[in-house]
FIMITOR-890468 format. One record per residue (C-alpha): x, y, z; residue in one letter. Coordinates in steps of 0.25 Angstrom, whole numbers, plus 5000, padded with zeros to 4 digits. Layout:
<nodes>
XYZa/...
</nodes>
This chain:
<nodes>
510849225148m/509449225142e/509349135130r/509049195116p/507749115115f/507249175128n/507549315123h/506849285110a/505649245117r/505549375124t/505549445111l/504449365106c/503549395119i/503749545118v/503649555103g/503649695098v/503749755112s/505149695113a/505749815107t/506149855121a/507049725122l/507949775111l/508649865121w/508349795134a/508549655131a/509449655118a/510849675126p/510549555135a/510449465124f/511549515115a/512349385117q/511149305112d/510849375100a/511049305086v/512349365080p/512049465070a/512749485056p/514149535054a/514449675051p/514149705036a/515549765034s/515949615031e/514849595020q/513449645023e/512949735034p/512449615041t/512649465040t/511449395046v/511549255051d/511049145042e/509649095046i/509148955041v/507648985040v/506648975029t/505349035024g/504749155032f/505849155042r/506849155032s/506249285025s/506149345039l/507649325041q/508049385028q/507249505031a/507949525044l/509249505038n/508949625028i/508449715039k/509649685048r/510749715038r/510149845032e/510649975036a/509250035036g/507849995040a/507449875031v/506349765032d/506249655023a/505349535018i/505849415011f/505149305003a/505149175010e/505449104998d/505449114983m/504249194979a/503649184993d/503449315000f/502849315014p/501549395010d/500749384997q/500749534996n/502049624996l/501449735004a/500849635014e/502249575016a/502949715018i/501949745029q/502549645038r/503749735039l/503849845050p/503249975046g/502549925034v/501049935032t/500249915019i/499049965012e/498049865007r/497149874995v/496149764992n/496749675002g/498149674999q/499349765002g/499749864992t/500649974997t/501449995010i/501850095021s/503150095028v/503250165041r/502050245039g/502350285025l/501550235013g/501750185000g/502150314993d/503250335003f/503850195000t/504750154989r/504750014983t/505849954975r/505749824967i/507049754965n/507749884969g/506949974959l/505950074964e/504550034960a/503150084959q/502049974958a/500550024957a/499249954955s/497850004953g/497650154956g/499050174963n/499650304958r/500650334969n/502050294973r/501650184982s/502050034978f/500849934977d/501449804982f/500149734978s/500749734964m/501649624966f/501549484972a/502449454984s/503049334977e/503849414967l/504749474978f/505749404988n/506049524997s/505549665002i/506349765009k/505749885016v/506849995018r/506350095029k/507550185029t/508250255018q/509650255013s/510250335002a/510450214993e/508850194993i/508150274983e/507250394989e/505750394988g/505350335001s/504950395014l/504550265020g/505350145014s/505850075002t/505349944999v/506149844991d/505449724984l/506449624978q/505949514968t/506649374967g/508049354960r/508649224955p/509949234963l/509149254976d/508949104977f/509949014985a/509948904974n/510348924960s/509548864948g/508048864948f/507148924960n/505648924959s/504448944967a/502948934964l/501748974972s/500248964970i/499149014980q/497649024981a/497149144989s/495649154994y/494949284999n/493849255008d/493149385004l/493149364989s/493049214991e/494049204979k/495349124978t/496449174969v/497849124965p/499249174968r/500449114962t/501949144961a/503149084954g/504649104954l/505749044945l/507249074947s/508549024941w/509949054943s/511248984938n/512048894947e/513049004951n/511949104954k/512449214945t/511249224936f/509749194938g/508349224933i/507049234941l/505549244938g/504349254947s/502849264945i/501749294954a/500249294951y/499049324961s/497649364962e/496749424972r/495249434973a/494849514986p/493449574988i/493549714994l/492349725003e/492249865010s/491349975015f/491850115011n/491350255012t/492350335003t/492550435014r/491550505023w/491050655021q/490050745029k/489150865026g/489251005031d/488151045041p/488351195037t/487751175024r/486351135019a/485850995017y/486150945002g/487451025001v/488850985000g/488950845007q/487750865015n/486550775015f/485250825009g/484550815022g/484350745035c/482950695040v/483350675055p/484150795056c/483150885063s/484250975070t/485351055066t/486250975075e/485850845067q/486050905054r/487450955058t/487750815064e/487350745051l/488050835041l/489350835050n/489450685050a/490250615039f/489450515030y/490050405021p/490250455006r/490050324999i/489750215009p/489750075002r/490149935004y/491049884993t/491349744987f/492649754978g/492949634970n/494449634967t/495249544957q/496849554957e/497849474949d/499349504950r/500549454942l/501949474945g/503249434938l/504749454942t/506049414935g/507449424938a/508849404931l/510049404941q/511449404937w/512549394947r/513849354940p/514649384953s/514549434967d/514849574961r/513849584951t/512349564950e/511249604940v/509749584942v/508649614933l/507249604939d/505949614933v/504549624940l/503149634934w/501849634941s/500349654937r/499149674946l/497749674941n/496549704949s/495049714947e/494049774957l/492549774956e/491949864967s/490449864968p/489749944979n/488450024982v/488550154989e/487850284995a/488350374984w/487650494988a/488450525000f/489750554992s/488950634981r/488150764980a/486950674981a/487250674996v/486550804996n/485250734993d/485350625004v/484350635015i/484850575029v/483650505035r/484350455047d/485750455052y/486750425064a/488150485066i/489350425072d/489850535081a/491250475082d/491450475067k/490550595064n/489950505053a/488550455049l/488450315056s/487050295050y/486150355040g/484950335032v/484850415019f/483850455008d/484050504994n/485350424993m/486150404980l/486650254980v/487650204970r/488050064966s/489350054959e/490349954954n/491749974948g/492749884942f/494249924942t/495449844935r/496849884939n/498049834931e/499449854937s/500849814932t/502249834937f/503549804930a/504949824934q/506349794928v/507549814936s/509049794935l/509949784947n/511449774945v/512549764956r/514049754954h/515249754963d/516349834956f/517349804967t/517249744981d/516949884985r/516149954974l/514749904970r/513649964961g/512249934958n/511349974947l/509849974946k/508950004934i/507449974932g/506050014929a/504649984934n/503350024929k/501950004936s/500650024929e/499350034936a/498150024927r/496650034930t/496149994916p/494649984920i/493950054931n/492450064929v/491250104939t/489750094937y/488750154946a/487250134949f/486550244957e/485150254964q/484750394970a/483650424980g/483950304989v/483250315002n/483650245015g/485050225012y/485650175026t/487050165031i/487450125046d/488850125052f/488350115066r/488649975068n/489949975060n/490650095055d/491450015045r/490249935039l/488950005039p/487549955036m/487150015022i/485749995017n/485450075004y/483950075006g/483550004993f/483849874985d/485249894980i/485249764973t/484249824963s/484749914952g/483349954948q/483550104953n/485050114951f/485550194939t/486850174932l/487450304934v/488950294931q/490050214923g/491450254925t/492650194918r/494150234919s/495550174917t/496850224923s/498250194925g/499650234931g/501050204927d/502250204936f/503650204930d/504950194937n/506450184931n/507650174940v/509150184937f/510050174950a/511450134953g/512350144965a/513850114969l/514350064982e/515750074987y/516350005000d/517250115005w/517650025017t/517049895022p/516149975031s/515750095021l/515150085008t/514750204999f/513550204990k/513150304979a/512050294968g/510850354962g/509550324955e/508750384943y/507250354943r/506150394934t/504750374939y/503450394931g/501950394935f/500750414926s/499250394928t/498050404919w/496650384918g/495450374908l/493950374912a/492650364906r/492150514903a/490650484905a/490350414918t/488950444922n/487850364914t/486850434905t/485750404896g/485450254894t/486650214902d/486050284915r/485050174918i/484250144930t/483950004934g/485349934933v/485049794938d/485549744924a/486849824926l/487149784940g/487549664949k/487249634963i/488449644973v/488449584987s/489349614999i/489149485006d/489449535020g/490949495022k/491249635025i/490249635037g/489149725031v/488049755041p/486649695040a/485649785033g/486649825022s/486349815007s/487549735002m/486949674990n/486849784979f/486849804964i/488049864957v/488449894943p/488949764935d/490149814928i/490149724916s/488649744913k/488749904914i/490049894905n/489149834894d/488049934897f/488850064897l/489950024888s/490850104896v/492050034890y/491750094877d/491750234882d/493050314881p/493950344893l/494450484894v/495650544902s/495250574916n/496450664918r/497050574928s/498450564921e/499650604929r/501150584928e/502350584937v/503750574932d/504850574942e/506350564940t/507150524953d/508650534954k/509450494966g/510850484971l/511450434984f/512650404992v/512750315004q/513750255013a/513550125020d/514350095032f/514549965041n/515549975052t/515749945067d/515650045077v/515850015092a/515649865089n/514349895082m/514049875067t/513650005061v/513050015047r/512150095038g/512250205027n/512150355025v/511850425012g/511150525005v/510250524992r/509850634983y/508550614975a/508050704964q/506550694959t/505950754947e/504450744945v/503550774934e/502050764936s/500950774926k/499450784928g/498150854924w/497850994929q/496451054928t/496351194923v/495151274926t/494751414921t/493551494927p/492351464919g/493051364910g/493151214908a/494351154915p/495551114907s/496651004910y/498151004908t/499150894910y/500250964918v/501650934921t/502350974934a/503750954938a/504450944952n/505850904957d/506550884970y/507750824976d/508050764990d/509350734998v/509150615006l/510150575016p/510050435024s/510650365035f/510550225040n/511350165052l/511250025058a/512049995071i/512249855076e/512549875091p/512449725092r/512449605083d/510949595084d/510549735084l/510349845073v/510049985076i/509650075064r/509650225062l/509150285049g/508850425044a/508550475030a/507850585022k/506850525012v/505850565002m/504650514995s/504050564982r/502650614981p/501550524977s/501250514962l/499850564964g/500250684971d/501150734960l/500150754949t/499950894945p/498450854943g/497450784951g/496650664953g/495050654955v/494250544961s/492850574959p/492250454966t/492950494979t/492850644977r/494350664978t/495350754970v/496850754971s/497850844966y/499350814965g/500550914967n/501750884957p/502650974965l/502650894978l/503950864985d/504250724990p/503950675004f/505250695012r/505650645026a/506750615035t/506750475041n/507450425054y/507450275058d/507950195070l/507850045072s/508449945081v/508449795077e/508749675085w/509049545078y/508949465091f/508949325083q/508949265069n/507549305063e/507349395075g/507249545076l/506649655085l/506749795079a/506249935082a/506350055073a/505850195074v/505750295062f/505450445060y/505150515047k/505150665046d/504350695034i/504750825029d/503750845018s/502450765016f/501450775004i/500050805009t/498750845003s/497650945005v/496250895003t/495050995000e/493550974997s/493251044984i/492051034975v/492450964962w/491951084953s/492851174960d/494051094956l/494051124942g/494150984938l/493350924926p/492050854930d/492450734921e/493450694931l/492250654940l/491850544931q/490450554936g/490850504950a/490650644956a/490050774954r/490650914952p/489950964964t/490550854973d/491650894983v/493050824981f/494150804990q/495350874984v/496750844988t/498050914984r/499450874988k/500550954994l/501850945002n/501650945017g/502450975029e/502850835032g/502750755045g/503350645053s/503250495054l/503850405065h/503750265069g/504250135076l/504449995071e/504549865079i/504949735073q/505049595079y/505349465072q/505749335078q/505649185076p/505149115089f/506349005088t/506549025103f/505148955106l/504948805107p/504448705097g/503548755086l/503448895092w/504848915087s/504348915073n/503549045076f/504049185073g/503549325073f/503749455065i/503149585070g/503349735068n/502549855073f/502649995067t/502250125073y/502150255064v/501650395067d/501650505058s/501250655056e/501250725043v/500650865039d/499450855029y/499451005027g/498051065030a/497550935036a/498550935047g/499450825052k/499250675053n/499850535051r/500450495038l/499450425028t/499650275027g/500350275040s/499950175051s/500350205066k/500450055070n/500749935062t/501249795065f/501449665058n/501649535064t/501949395059t/501949265067l/502549155059y/502849005060y/503848925052e/504248775054d/504848705043g/503848695031p/502748775039f/502648925040q/501549015045a/501349155049r/500249255052v/500449405050s/499749525055a/499849675050a/499249785057y/499149925053r/498550045060s/497650145054g/498250255045y/497850375037l/497550365022m/497250505019s/497350635027y/496650725027p/495350645023g/494350685013s/492850735015n/493150795029g/493750665034n/495050685042s/495750565036e/495650435029e/496350315034g/496450165036m/496150095049n/497049985055a/497149845049t/497749715053t/498049605043n/498349465046i/498949365037d/499449225038a/500149115030s/500648975032m/501448875023s/501948735023y/503148685014a/502848545010f/504248535004t/505348635001d/504648664988n/503148664991l/502448755001t/500948775004v/500448905010s/499248965016l/499049115018e/497949205024g/497949355021i/497149455029n/496549345038l/495649445046t/495149515033d/495549645038e/494749765034y/495449895029n/494650005036d/494850145029r/494250265036y/494050415035v/494250515046d/494750505060v/493350465064a/493650335056d/492450335046r/492550215037v/493050235023s/493350095018d/493149965026y/493649845017r/494149705018h/494649605007t/494549475014g/495549365019r/496449285009e/496849145011i/497949085002a/498448945000i/499748924991g/500748824987l/502248864984r/503248784977w/504748814976k/505948754969y/
</nodes>
């Protein structure tokens, strides 16, 4: 008979493709398989063998134990030790799981997508309580994981299938975040940990601190304990990029100097040349940017845990977090292309990329060039208190109670922008011919001199958003027989959202404030070439110095007025469920799972500003209220069959729903004058609804070893889509004051409205492989591998725009980690690949779509424990300095090409 280590070696060699061996080879080695847990009818669904491993391998084994004993599809991540999570960022830790991808903002993970469904389709619970964490300008249902330090949590579970006892609201998954509790530790008395770290960014060339601490105590009998933890960190990345803020084109059926057409073309001597030029897309605001970001984050947790007996447990959890950020964003740009001033621009020379139908080179006269600088400060906080009570009334009857509330506040107390402009510029040159992501730009004059620049604009605004969530839930369980348990319960939740904004009424400078010759009010900014700017580009330029202009214009003394961005959503959610859990033997196979149904009722009240216009009269504004309600009956079924001790086959089916995005529910609208967009909500939207089907096979071929494959299909019954039209601002009936001087009433805006579409479908495949290489000789036996691959394809109906993939969904993703662990030394390197995905469909300004191209992020870490209490670590994050490459149109025209640099962190960790 073949020995087990030979079989394991085969798995290592074939890697992911070894899925086929699950059926071909597994029976041959059944006698060699590591014994699996006993049937759960004795105690738990599965009793996993005790493994004596520590550190990273220990956390992997804990995660496999959870995955194996659940009835549904669940993946998990555990802290390696007290306040010691595998990744610095929660989102970046979760992306290691199969089917999970993340969005990155300013170089760090913020929101997640699970099996192709984005943050708005994913529910997140903290300590069992549904939570909404928002930062900066976030005004939707997605959870911003960057709000929290990973050191505050000890486990993450991602539930990919639905059961009746899990609250509704997710089409994709439910993510459970768990903070530490004092009775979790093996030893009574005091347990403590302290870590300090210094992190260096090679782009900003700054070093910033990161520290965390935990202190826990429990009595000798471990019936009562108290825990507190704290984490503080800073970040200071540079945001270097080239962006265009979309592309647009003219109309050859119209005259020069009309609409979005240039004012003339010197080399266009034929009708064909004129048509070619006006049919080609040109960048709206081409510019290199150099954003300077400062962030600081502080988090606190607390827990009181009382367990007087095995029958009763009471836990009070408290969590508070704060994230502050400041961004200064200087740039110089070709302003005329995105304004009516394009009608005055003369094309002196040009070349067209036929594949992209876009200008690849151009020399322009009579240009309007703008130099601007902005400063934004965001302040965000999250606070939660939750009480969880569990009690066994008898050996067969149990109950649990959950009460809690959380509040998230996202504030932008300061947002200022100043602009210099110079008109009549000749010889402005832009050239994409050698690099379609990083063009050569020469402005045709000395842009370090403020002599001919005029101070034309000063804006100031403040805004904020509040999210409130209150939950009361309870459930009972009754063991009808040792193999059958009935559950019933319900929830009552209230959810509130509100947002507001104030802005300076006068934004364009007048009189003595509108000065020409601004050297005394500016400063020189340099992009030093780390982004790879082509030779010949003008990369040293004067921009407004914010502190100097603050004193000159005294904008902080000017009153701010409402910009009518206020809107509110108040939601009441009521739910009831019944569920039966079963665990029995059929034909010498363990069969376990659950079947149940959930009833959900939703009542929504939305408020927002509506503009009322009358022919020949001035517009008036009314703050209106709209109400809607709907209910859902959501059956679910999960089945886990164990035909062998080391094999689990899972089947799942469920009806699910996800409530509309908050911004879509407003009866009013939102205006962005800078990007020329207007969006209207629809308070009568019904939720997203779908039916999910799941099938997976998991082979636990050895301790710490897994080979698994899963297929899933989501039949999306209803899908909220949008209709986008090009409309002149003056035809919208909206007040010109909303333009804040950043646009003109004659400008064309992209106007988007929301409606319920016809739905679509999503299907995919997950493959997962995990194994320590203990079968190899010598030091090679200390290596191990974790890897997963996910394929997702989708098609949804976007109304008049037709059908396309779901936004935010990548077709192919993979995550791999190679690790080494030998006594006190640990090391690992991880790679996360995500293929391109849509961000918006249809696109704006005649572009078919907007999206993000593929990315691969590589991280590494190593640590050495000098003693059982003291460990030193070294980490590398984004080692290849991966660029985020945002595009517009299937022709792949560059929208934003950005990088934030590598980070190297060295740290020291002490525990007791």
